[in-house]
A tleap script that builds the chain and sets N, CA, C and O, in Angstrom:
source leaprc.protein.ff14SB
mol = sequence {
  NMET LYS SER VAL ARG LYS ALA LEU ARG LYS
  GLY GLU LEU VAL LYS ASP THR TYR GLN ARG
  VAL CYS CYS ALA GLU CYS ASP LYS PRO LEU
  LYS THR GLU ASN ASP PRO ASP GLU ILE THR
  THR LEU ARG ILE CYS PRO ASP CYS GLY MET
  GLU TRP LYS GLU LEU CARG
}
set mol.1.N position { 182.344 225.307 172.381 }
set mol.1.CA position { 181.323 224.679 173.462 }
set mol.1.C position { 180.496 224.738 174.413 }
set mol.1.O position { 180.989 224.150 175.375 }
set mol.2.N position { 179.656 225.076 174.610 }
set mol.2.CA position { 178.818 224.751 175.334 }
set mol.2.C position { 178.556 223.506 176.307 }
set mol.2.O position { 179.167 222.461 176.083 }
set mol.3.N position { 177.882 223.572 177.118 }
set mol.3.CA position { 177.838 222.282 177.982 }
set mol.3.C position { 175.637 222.770 177.933 }
set mol.3.O position { 174.985 223.811 178.024 }
set mol.4.N position { 175.296 221.213 177.734 }
set mol.4.CA position { 173.859 221.127 177.505 }
set mol.4.C position { 173.032 221.709 178.666 }
set mol.4.O position { 172.094 222.505 178.627 }
set mol.5.N position { 173.647 221.079 179.747 }
set mol.5.CA position { 172.788 222.028 180.938 }
set mol.5.C position { 172.771 223.467 180.593 }
set mol.5.O position { 171.872 224.027 181.220 }
set mol.6.N position { 173.541 224.403 179.701 }
set mol.6.CA position { 173.295 225.635 180.121 }
set mol.6.C position { 172.632 226.228 178.529 }
set mol.6.O position { 172.184 227.273 178.057 }
set mol.7.N position { 172.938 224.683 178.066 }
set mol.7.CA position { 172.061 225.824 176.198 }
set mol.7.C position { 170.669 225.181 176.537 }
set mol.7.O position { 169.762 225.695 175.883 }
set mol.8.N position { 170.238 224.098 177.469 }
set mol.8.CA position { 168.889 224.704 177.984 }
set mol.8.C position { 168.550 224.765 178.355 }
set mol.8.O position { 167.614 223.972 178.455 }
set mol.9.N position { 168.744 226.061 179.428 }
set mol.9.CA position { 169.177 227.137 179.926 }
set mol.9.C position { 168.113 227.684 179.009 }
set mol.9.O position { 166.898 227.560 179.166 }
set mol.10.N position { 168.928 228.496 177.730 }
set mol.10.CA position { 169.230 229.328 177.134 }
set mol.10.C position { 168.105 228.837 175.715 }
set mol.10.O position { 167.946 229.513 174.699 }
set mol.11.N position { 167.616 227.860 175.936 }
set mol.11.CA position { 166.681 227.724 174.783 }
set mol.11.C position { 167.242 227.355 173.379 }
set mol.11.O position { 166.460 227.298 172.430 }
set mol.12.N position { 168.624 227.092 173.206 }
set mol.12.CA position { 169.424 226.549 172.060 }
set mol.12.C position { 168.438 224.976 172.080 }
set mol.12.O position { 167.846 224.706 171.035 }
set mol.13.N position { 168.285 223.869 173.437 }
set mol.13.CA position { 167.843 223.262 173.092 }
set mol.13.C position { 167.298 222.456 173.929 }
set mol.13.O position { 167.692 222.466 175.095 }
set mol.14.N position { 166.057 221.398 173.434 }
set mol.14.CA position { 164.948 221.824 173.894 }
set mol.14.C position { 164.025 219.991 174.406 }
set mol.14.O position { 163.891 219.373 173.350 }
set mol.15.N position { 163.592 219.346 175.328 }
set mol.15.CA position { 163.846 217.840 176.027 }
set mol.15.C position { 162.318 217.378 174.903 }
set mol.15.O position { 161.260 217.825 175.346 }
set mol.16.N position { 162.219 216.683 173.773 }
set mol.16.CA position { 160.746 216.121 173.423 }
set mol.16.C position { 160.264 215.366 174.718 }
set mol.16.O position { 160.504 215.769 175.856 }
set mol.17.N position { 159.773 214.574 174.508 }
set mol.17.CA position { 157.865 213.833 175.206 }
set mol.17.C position { 158.911 212.855 176.426 }
set mol.17.O position { 158.993 212.710 177.646 }
set mol.18.N position { 159.559 212.371 175.215 }
set mol.18.CA position { 159.944 210.909 175.601 }
set mol.18.C position { 161.906 211.468 176.556 }
set mol.18.O position { 162.958 210.853 176.735 }
set mol.19.N position { 161.465 212.752 176.854 }
set mol.19.CA position { 162.648 213.213 177.461 }
set mol.19.C position { 164.112 213.143 176.748 }
set mol.19.O position { 165.132 213.141 177.437 }
set mol.20.N position { 164.145 213.095 175.538 }
set mol.20.CA position { 165.185 213.184 174.850 }
set mol.20.C position { 166.044 214.709 174.297 }
set mol.20.O position { 165.484 215.693 173.815 }
set mol.21.N position { 167.014 214.599 174.454 }
set mol.21.CA position { 167.494 215.856 174.147 }
set mol.21.C position { 167.680 216.682 172.821 }
set mol.21.O position { 168.674 216.415 172.146 }
set mol.22.N position { 166.905 217.563 172.427 }
set mol.22.CA position { 166.881 217.940 171.050 }
set mol.22.C position { 167.581 219.159 170.318 }
set mol.22.O position { 167.716 220.172 171.004 }
set mol.23.N position { 167.941 219.185 169.298 }
set mol.23.CA position { 168.165 220.845 169.220 }
set mol.23.C position { 167.082 221.174 168.666 }
set mol.23.O position { 166.318 220.447 168.031 }
set mol.24.N position { 166.921 223.185 169.081 }
set mol.24.CA position { 165.504 223.714 169.034 }
set mol.24.C position { 165.454 224.017 167.689 }
set mol.24.O position { 164.449 224.065 166.979 }
set mol.25.N position { 166.625 224.222 167.380 }
set mol.25.CA position { 166.358 225.237 165.403 }
set mol.25.C position { 166.099 223.692 164.249 }
set mol.25.O position { 165.220 223.711 163.388 }
set mol.26.N position { 167.094 222.378 164.476 }
set mol.26.CA position { 166.456 221.378 163.685 }
set mol.26.C position { 165.472 220.485 163.946 }
set mol.26.O position { 164.959 219.750 163.102 }
set mol.27.N position { 165.125 220.547 165.406 }
set mol.27.CA position { 163.659 219.835 166.055 }
set mol.27.C position { 164.617 218.444 166.225 }
set mol.27.O position { 163.867 217.608 166.728 }
set mol.28.N position { 165.733 217.944 166.052 }
set mol.28.CA position { 166.098 216.448 165.781 }
set mol.28.C position { 166.951 216.538 166.684 }
set mol.28.O position { 167.613 217.510 167.047 }
set mol.29.N position { 166.893 214.181 167.505 }
set mol.29.CA position { 167.439 214.645 168.436 }
set mol.29.C position { 169.407 214.294 168.515 }
set mol.29.O position { 170.034 213.731 167.617 }
set mol.30.N position { 169.726 214.574 169.218 }
set mol.30.CA position { 171.152 214.619 169.183 }
set mol.30.C position { 172.712 213.382 169.676 }
set mol.30.O position { 172.999 212.829 170.738 }
set mol.31.N position { 173.095 213.384 168.880 }
set mol.31.CA position { 173.732 212.128 168.412 }
set mol.31.C position { 175.112 212.536 169.601 }
set mol.31.O position { 175.691 213.527 170.047 }
set mol.32.N position { 175.142 210.388 169.764 }
set mol.32.CA position { 176.141 210.684 171.341 }
set mol.32.C position { 177.698 210.288 170.892 }
set mol.32.O position { 177.819 209.135 170.477 }
set mol.33.N position { 178.903 211.107 170.926 }
set mol.33.CA position { 179.471 211.067 170.734 }
set mol.33.C position { 180.849 210.256 172.382 }
set mol.33.O position { 181.233 211.112 173.179 }
set mol.34.N position { 181.297 208.946 172.592 }
set mol.34.CA position { 181.837 209.296 173.719 }
set mol.34.C position { 183.618 208.753 173.158 }
set mol.34.O position { 183.955 208.184 172.120 }
set mol.35.N position { 184.277 209.124 174.090 }
set mol.35.CA position { 185.473 208.769 173.993 }
set mol.35.C position { 186.529 208.267 174.836 }
set mol.35.O position { 187.500 208.927 175.204 }
set mol.36.N position { 186.382 207.528 175.011 }
set mol.36.CA position { 186.990 206.472 176.781 }
set mol.36.C position { 187.583 207.456 177.573 }
set mol.36.O position { 187.510 207.412 178.801 }
set mol.37.N position { 188.182 208.369 176.949 }
set mol.37.CA position { 189.672 208.592 177.658 }
set mol.37.C position { 188.769 210.511 178.010 }
set mol.37.O position { 189.027 211.109 179.054 }
set mol.38.N position { 188.087 210.937 177.256 }
set mol.38.CA position { 187.415 212.003 178.306 }
set mol.38.C position { 186.556 212.012 179.309 }
set mol.38.O position { 186.003 210.919 179.430 }
set mol.39.N position { 186.251 212.740 180.012 }
set mol.39.CA position { 185.624 212.215 181.250 }
set mol.39.C position { 184.279 213.121 180.473 }
set mol.39.O position { 183.187 213.059 181.039 }
set mol.40.N position { 184.383 213.841 179.349 }
set mol.40.CA position { 183.240 214.581 178.574 }
set mol.40.C position { 182.501 213.717 177.428 }
set mol.40.O position { 182.958 212.932 176.598 }
set mol.41.N position { 181.246 214.136 177.682 }
set mol.41.CA position { 180.501 213.763 175.881 }
set mol.41.C position { 180.138 214.894 175.252 }
set mol.41.O position { 179.908 216.061 175.570 }
set mol.42.N position { 180.154 213.780 173.581 }
set mol.42.CA position { 179.537 215.237 173.120 }
set mol.42.C position { 178.602 215.016 172.669 }
set mol.42.O position { 178.605 213.914 172.120 }
set mol.43.N position { 177.365 215.742 172.582 }
set mol.43.CA position { 176.476 215.415 171.940 }
set mol.43.C position { 176.072 216.345 170.428 }
set mol.43.O position { 175.784 217.538 170.528 }
set mol.44.N position { 176.088 215.807 169.382 }
set mol.44.CA position { 176.028 216.070 168.471 }
set mol.44.C position { 174.382 216.654 167.543 }
set mol.44.O position { 173.336 216.005 167.583 }
set mol.45.N position { 174.489 217.450 167.089 }
set mol.45.CA position { 173.461 217.790 166.154 }
set mol.45.C position { 173.238 217.513 164.637 }
set mol.45.O position { 173.091 218.364 163.760 }
set mol.46.N position { 173.242 216.050 164.488 }
set mol.46.CA position { 172.806 215.584 163.068 }
set mol.46.C position { 172.798 216.550 162.003 }
set mol.46.O position { 173.499 216.228 161.044 }
set mol.47.N position { 172.170 217.687 161.911 }
set mol.47.CA position { 171.260 217.978 160.410 }
set mol.47.C position { 172.108 219.261 161.017 }
set mol.47.O position { 172.929 219.240 160.100 }
set mol.48.N position { 172.545 220.330 161.815 }
set mol.48.CA position { 173.808 221.269 161.556 }
set mol.48.C position { 174.940 220.886 162.662 }
set mol.48.O position { 175.510 221.793 163.270 }
set mol.49.N position { 175.080 220.270 162.773 }
set mol.49.CA position { 176.682 219.684 163.112 }
set mol.49.C position { 177.204 220.575 164.314 }
set mol.49.O position { 178.417 220.585 164.524 }
set mol.50.N position { 176.349 221.331 165.125 }
set mol.50.CA position { 176.240 221.538 166.750 }
set mol.50.C position { 177.089 221.234 167.474 }
set mol.50.O position { 177.825 220.568 166.746 }
set mol.51.N position { 177.547 221.255 168.488 }
set mol.51.CA position { 178.270 219.795 169.660 }
set mol.51.C position { 178.402 220.709 170.418 }
set mol.51.O position { 178.592 221.906 170.204 }
set mol.52.N position { 178.299 220.127 171.359 }
set mol.52.CA position { 177.813 220.813 172.981 }
set mol.52.C position { 178.634 219.594 174.100 }
set mol.52.O position { 179.379 218.937 173.373 }
set mol.53.N position { 178.721 219.205 175.225 }
set mol.53.CA position { 179.547 218.987 175.982 }
set mol.53.C position { 179.012 218.705 177.220 }
set mol.53.O position { 178.721 219.717 177.856 }
set mol.54.N position { 178.770 217.571 177.809 }
set mol.54.CA position { 177.995 216.796 179.047 }
set mol.54.C position { 178.851 215.769 179.732 }
set mol.54.O position { 179.460 214.810 179.259 }
set mol.55.N position { 178.728 216.290 181.186 }
set mol.55.CA position { 179.835 215.303 182.006 }
set mol.55.C position { 179.111 213.642 182.146 }
set mol.55.O position { 177.890 213.497 182.204 }
set mol.56.N position { 179.832 212.773 182.175 }
set mol.56.CA position { 179.396 211.365 182.367 }
set mol.56.C position { 179.016 211.347 183.601 }
set mol.56.O position { 178.585 210.308 184.100 }
savepdb mol mol.pdb
quit
């Protein structure tokens, strides 16, 4: 699982006009999954199911 920042640099993720992080392949905004016991947040593409982690 890659981080959101690395994926943005590599072009796997892009930001739309409202600065929402979107999957570059599907062009859909990512969903967020928070676990209160973890320090990271999972960002998941609703179409392809790819996951990226993001520090809170």
